[in-house]
N, C-alpha and C positions, 0 to 999 in steps of 0.2 A: 635601582640605579644609585650608586654611591653619592655621597655628599661631596660638594666641592671644599677644598681646603682654603683656609684663610692664609694669606702670605703673612707670617709672623712678624717679619721686619717692617712691613708696610703698616700693620696693625699697631705697632708700637709707636709710628711716627705720625699717623694721621687719624683725625676724628672727623666723623660725619655730622654735619650740622642738621638743624631741623629742616631746612629746605633741601637737603640732600647733597649740598656741596661739601667739599672736602677742605678741612682746616689743617694748616701746618705751621710749624715753627720755623723762624728764619735761621739761615746758616751764618757762619762767620762770628760767633759769640763764644767759641770755646777756650781759645788761646790767642797769644800775641795781642793782648788788648791794650798795651801801653801806647801803641803807635796810632790807635783808633781814637777819634774824639768822642767826647762825652755824648755829643748829639747822635752820633752814629751808633753808640752802644745803647742809647736810650730807644731808639727806632727799632733796633734788633730784637728788644724784649717782647714786643707785641706780636701775636700770631697773625697770620694773613690767609687768604684763601688760595688754593691751588689753581694754577692756570688751566682754563678750560681745555687747551690743546693735550694736556696730560691726563685730565680728569677721567676720560673714558677708560683708559688702560688701567689706571689705579682702581676703579670701581670693580674690574674684573678680579683684582687681587684681593679685594675686600667684599666678598659676597654677603656676609652676614653682619658686618659692622654698620 
């Protein structure tokens, strides 16, 4: 039986935590930052957990991560 392949795009974007949840970075912090407030940019720095509704699909893409 062949091994499953890891989705490389997903592997670069998500990390698995000790409890098995997926950690991700927030979007909207790349460009056009002048019109965003300092508070908004500060909250975008921190990583967050993936929504449980998407987590089942993403775990299939990351079998060995």
